[in-house]
C-alpha positions as CSV (number, residue, x, y, z in Angstrom):
1,X,-6.6,109.4,-80.6
2,X,-7.1,108.7,-77.1
3,X,-11.1,109.2,-75.4
4,X,-11.3,110.9,-72.3
5,X,-12.8,107.2,-71.0
6,X,-9.3,105.6,-71.9
7,X,-7.7,107.2,-69.4
8,X,-6.0,104.9,-66.7
9,X,-5.9,106.1,-63.0
10,X,-3.2,105.5,-60.7
11,X,-4.0,104.4,-57.3
12,X,-2.7,107.8,-56.1
13,X,-4.9,109.6,-58.4
14,X,-7.8,107.3,-57.6
15,X,-7.2,108.8,-54.2
16,X,-6.7,112.1,-54.9
17,X,-10.2,112.1,-56.9
18,X,-12.1,110.5,-54.4
19,X,-10.7,112.9,-51.7
20,X,-11.9,115.9,-54.3
21,X,-15.3,114.7,-54.8
22,X,-15.9,113.9,-51.0
23,X,-14.7,117.5,-49.8
24,X,-16.8,119.2,-52.6
25,X,-19.8,117.0,-51.6
26,X,-19.6,117.8,-47.9
27,X,-19.1,121.6,-49.0
28,X,-22.1,121.1,-51.4
29,X,-24.4,119.4,-48.6
30,X,-23.3,122.0,-45.7
31,X,-24.7,125.1,-48.3
32,X,-27.7,122.9,-48.9
33,X,-28.2,122.2,-45.3
34,X,-28.1,126.4,-45.0
35,X,-30.6,126.9,-47.9
36,X,-33.1,124.4,-46.2
37,X,-32.8,125.9,-42.8
38,X,-33.6,129.4,-44.5
39,X,-36.5,128.2,-46.4
40,X,-38.0,126.0,-43.8
41,X,-37.9,128.8,-41.3
42,X,-39.7,130.7,-44.1
43,X,-42.5,128.5,-44.4
44,X,-45.9,129.9,-43.9
45,X,-48.5,127.9,-45.9
46,X,-48.9,124.7,-47.1
47,X,-47.9,125.1,-50.3
48,X,-44.2,126.7,-49.2
49,X,-44.1,122.9,-47.6
50,X,-44.6,121.2,-50.7
51,X,-42.3,123.6,-52.8
52,X,-39.8,122.4,-50.0
53,X,-40.2,119.1,-50.9
54,X,-39.9,119.6,-54.5
55,X,-37.0,121.5,-53.9
56,X,-35.2,118.6,-51.9
57,X,-36.4,115.9,-54.0
58,X,-34.9,117.7,-57.0
59,X,-31.5,118.5,-55.3
60,X,-31.4,114.6,-54.2
61,X,-31.8,113.8,-57.7
62,X,-28.7,116.2,-58.5
63,X,-26.7,115.0,-55.9
64,X,-27.0,111.4,-56.5
65,X,-25.4,111.8,-60.1
66,X,-23.1,114.4,-59.9
67,X,-20.9,112.4,-57.6
68,X,-19.7,109.4,-59.8
69,X,-16.4,108.5,-59.2
70,X,-16.2,105.6,-61.8
71,X,-12.9,106.1,-63.5
72,X,-14.9,106.6,-66.9
73,X,-16.8,109.6,-65.8
74,X,-14.9,111.0,-62.9
75,X,-13.2,113.8,-65.5
76,X,-16.6,115.0,-66.0
77,X,-17.6,115.1,-62.7
78,X,-14.4,117.0,-61.5
79,X,-14.7,119.4,-64.1
80,X,-18.5,120.1,-63.2
81,X,-17.6,120.5,-59.7
82,X,-14.9,123.1,-60.8
83,X,-17.3,124.8,-63.0
84,X,-20.1,125.1,-60.2
85,X,-17.3,126.5,-57.7
86,X,-17.1,123.3,-55.1
87,X,-13.9,122.4,-56.3
88,X,-10.5,124.3,-57.1
89,X,-8.4,123.0,-59.6
90,X,-5.2,123.2,-57.6
91,X,-7.1,120.8,-55.1
92,X,-6.6,118.0,-58.0
93,X,-2.7,118.6,-57.5
94,X,-1.3,115.2,-57.9
95,X,-3.2,114.2,-61.0
96,X,-1.0,114.0,-63.9
97,X,-0.9,116.9,-66.4
98,X,-3.2,115.5,-69.2
99,X,-5.9,114.8,-66.7
100,X,-5.5,118.3,-65.1
101,X,-5.9,119.9,-68.8
102,X,-8.7,117.8,-69.5
103,X,-10.7,119.1,-66.4
104,X,-9.3,122.5,-66.9
105,X,-10.4,122.5,-70.6
106,X,-13.4,120.6,-70.0
107,X,-15.1,123.3,-67.3
108,X,-15.1,125.7,-70.2
109,X,-17.3,123.7,-72.4
110,X,-19.5,121.4,-70.0
C-alpha cells in the first residue's frame, strides 16, 4: 500500500504544485492586507494596537507553515488550500489522477 509521502512528482507536477501554492499564497496575502487595513483604520485605543499585533503574529505563524512545498507534504498543503477556498481543484490540472483524487479526498477529512 502506497503512503501519501511515497508519491513521486514529475518536474511538470512540481511546477504545477509550486504555481498553485504561489497563486494561493498571493490570494491569501491580498485578503490579509485588506483585513489589516480595515482593522488598522479602526484602531482607537492602545489595546486595539496590541490586538492587531497579536492577530498579525498568529497569521504569520499560520502562513509560514501553510505553504510547505516539500514533496512529502505538498498534497496536504494543496488539500488544505482547496478546503479553505484559496485554490480550486481545477487549478491543479496537470497533476496525475491519483494525486488529484488524494487532494480531493483529503479536502473532506482535514
